[in-house]
N, C-alpha and C positions, 0 to 999 in steps of 0.2 A: 594624450588626445583622444577627444569624446566624439564618437558618431551616436547616431540614434537609428533602432532598429525598430520597424513596426509589427506590433504583435495583436492581429485583430484590428480593433479601433483605438490600440493606444501603442505611445512610444517611448521606449526604453532608453535612457542614457548609457551607452557601452562603451568601456574603456578599451581600447586598441593599444598595442605597445607599439607597432610599427606598421602601419598601414601600406607600407611600399614594399616590406617583406613577407607580411602575412595577412592573410585574410580571414583568418579564424578570430571568429568573435569570443571574448572570454566575459562571461559572466562568472562572479564569484561569489559563492556561497559562503556566509559566515559560518565557522565553528562555533555553536551556541553550547553544546554540552560535551567537553572532552572525556568520555565514559569508557570508550573501550568497550562497546559490545562485543560479544561473540558474534551475534547474528540479529542485529537490531531490526524490526520488522513492524508492521501492522498499525502505524501512526492513523491517529484518531482525534480529531479536534473537539474539545467539549466547549462550545461557546458560551454556556451558562457559566461555568469556571473560568473562562479564559484560561484553558491549559490545555496540554498536549498529551494524550496518553497512548504509551508505546510499549512493546515489548522486546525482551531479549531472549528469544527462544532458546538456545542450547543453556543461559544461566537460570531460565525457570522465572524470569522475573517480567512483573509486570508495574512500569514506570507511569510516572505522572509529572510532566516538566512543566515548570511556570515560567514562559519567558520573561516577565516585567521583572522578577526577583532573581532567575536564574537558576533557582532550586528546583532540584529532582528528588524524589521519593520514589522507592520500589517494594511491593510486595514479593517474597517468593512464595511460588506454588509449588505442588508436589510432582507436578508432569513438565513437558515441554508445554508452552504456550506459543500459540502462531499467530493469532489476531485479537480484536477486541469489538465489542459492540455498545455502544450508549445504551443505558437504560434509565430507570428511574434513577432521580438524585440519590448519591451516596453508593451507586452499584453499578457493576460494568458485567457483561457478558464475557466470558472468555474461552475462545478456541482451544482447548486442550488437546492431547494426544488423541483420544478417540470419544470427543463428547464436549458438550459446552457445559460449563460451572457457572454459577453468578458469584461473584466476588463482591463482597461488603466492604466498601473502601473505610468504613469507620473502623472495623476491627481486623481486616484481614482474613475472614475466615470465609469457604466456599463453601457452596452447597452444589449438588448435581443436577442438571437441567433434562439435559436428553445425550441418549449415547449416540455414537455416529461411527459405524462401521467398526466396531469392537471386535466383532468376530475376523476381520483380517488384517492381521498382524502386521503384515508388509506395507500397510496404509496407516498415515496418520492425517488429521486436519491440517489444513494450509491455510489460505487467505480467505479472510471471512467479509462480507458487507450487507449492511441493510439498505434495502430498496425503498422507495418514496414512500410505499405504505407502512413501512417498517417490517416488512417480512425479513428473515435473517436468510442469506446466501451462504453456503458453506463450502467451501473447495477443500479437496483432500489430494494428497500425492502419494503415490509409492516411492518406496525407499531406493527400489532400484529402477525408476524411472522407467518403469513399464505402463503399456495402456492399460492400467487397473483402476485409475483414479477416478474420482466422481465430483458431481456438481450436485448438493441438495438444497430444498428450501423446507425452511421451518416457520412455520405460521403461527400465530397467536395462540390457536388452540391447541398448540403442542402438538401437531401431525408434523410428520418428517417426510417430505416428496424426494424422488429421485428425478434429478431433471436433465440432467448430460453423464453420458459413460464413456469409455474410452480415452481419458485423458491419462497423460502421465505426471502431471503437475498442474494442479488447478488452481490459477494465480491472478492476480491482477483483475479484478474485480470491479464493474464502474457501470452508471448507466448516463446517457446522453440527458440534457437539461429539460427535455422534454419528455423523457420516458417512454420513447418509444424504441430507442436502441439499447443492448445490454451487451457489455463488452466482457471477453474472457481470455486471459493470456495461459497456452502452456508452454511453459519455460522451456524445455529440452527441444520443441518443435519450433523454436525461433518464430512464433506467429501468436499475434492479437487477432481475436476472431470477434466479429459484430453478428448478433442476432436481431431478430426481429422480437419487440418485446411488448406484452400485453398487461400494461400496467393495473388493468381491475381484476384480471383473472391471474397475474402473476405467473405468466406462462411464456417461456421463447420458442421462438419458432424458428425458420430457418437461418441456417448462419454462412456465412462466408468470411475468409481470410483477408482482414483488414490491412493488417504491417504483416508484411514477412520479412525476416530478417535470417533466412536460410544461407548459409555461407559466412556469415559474420564470425567476429571472434567473442561476441559477447551475447548476452539471451536476454530477454525482457523479463522483467521481475514485476514488482507491484505499480498499481498507476493508481492517478486520480484524475477526474474529466472537470474542466475548469466550465466557467458558466458560460462561455463561448461554443462549447461544446467541444475544445481540443482534448486530447489527450496528452498527459505526461507518464511517461513511462520510464522506470527505474532500470538502469543495464547492469546486471550484474556481469561482472569482468570488464564492463566496458567503459568504467570511471565518467561515467555521465547520466544525465537525464534527458532524453528527449522528447520534445512536444511535436505532436503528430495533429494536422488537420483532420477535420471529420471525415476526410476521403482518404485517410491513412498516410498523406504527403509528410515528409518532415519539415518543419518550420525551423527548428531550432535545437542545438545542444546546449545543456548547462554542463560545464565540466568541474570535476569534483577533484580533489587530491588522494582521492583512493579507489581502488579498483573494484570492490564488490558493494556498489549501490544497489539496495534492495527495495525502498518503497517510498512514498511522498505524498503528502495531504497539504490541501490548504487551510491556514488558521490565521490567527492573530484578530484583533478588533474589526478589520474591514474584509476580513478571510482574502488578503493578499500577498500573505506571508507563505512561501513554500518550504514547508518543514520535510526533510529528506533523510531516512532511515540507512545506515551502512552497516557492514560487517567485517570482522577479522577472522574469523575461525577458518581454517584450512590455509592461510597463508605462511609462508614459512619467513623465518627470522630474517633472512636477508629482504624479504618483500615487505614486511614488517618495518624495517630499518628506510626503507624508501617511502613505506604509507605510513607515518607515524599516526596519522590522524583514523587510521581504519577501524571502524566501530563506533565512532562517534556520529553525533547528531548535528545537523545542518541546516542553515535558514537562508533562504533566498527572497528578500523583498522585491514584489514585482509591484504594476499596477493593474494587473490582471486578477480577478475576483474567481474565486473558486466557488462550489457548491456548499452550500451548509449540510452539515451532517448532522441529523435528526436523529432521536434515540428508537431503537426497534422496540418493536410493541411489546409492552407486559404480557406475559402469560397469563391466560385464563385459568386460576388454579382455585 
């Protein structure tokens, strides 16, 4: 049976097994890459090449997935890698354990860009995103989930600026389509914050909790913002991605067959395909038998557009 759900200005056909006995709506993302990553993360769409770049943090791999061919290739790097920035063609900027490095996609070599928190052995880099002006925003995390993590902005001139402190895991970064609001997730606190954002100055102002999930059994992880200003947040231990409206109200849950859902981003020719990364790390053998697709890459086809991902600004060197 088909029903239709309205998302903003759009109507999506949904298969419902038995409307008389269940009001839960089932969206079925397709498993597009059965790769069993330990900790898939950081998906970012390359519109020029029409490919998805993503990372497997614990396996120290930088992947490139071509949806058209189904081919996935990867480079192995020397430390954990938690996120990516697009740069000039043929290069990616990697968020590694304690700094940014530039990866040459032609030969797999890396060169240092900037050191971040190398003096704090209990911290490492986590989620990263570039804003609409190409400045790089870098979140860190504390390995013991103590409030010692931070948020930085890395400018084209090479300068590094501390933007926020007292976080435990700086995660799930993004901006509203008009670039007036900045979003940041603190995963252990189960909250997504909204900050006032000045796009010209690249500064954040007052913040407030937009989405609060305290008391739930799951934790907000990576996120993406669609062209309508709605937030798609991957839920660690939640078996789903949740779409929230700009006021923080839940609109939709997209169920997945795995518990550890880590991040998502829009891609595809029309930016309407939601790519979703997942993890298998930490699951017991019994749990893996129940979730045999844990760590795989999924894709949900929608008629909702994401925001384009531009390259971060090339450093002045």
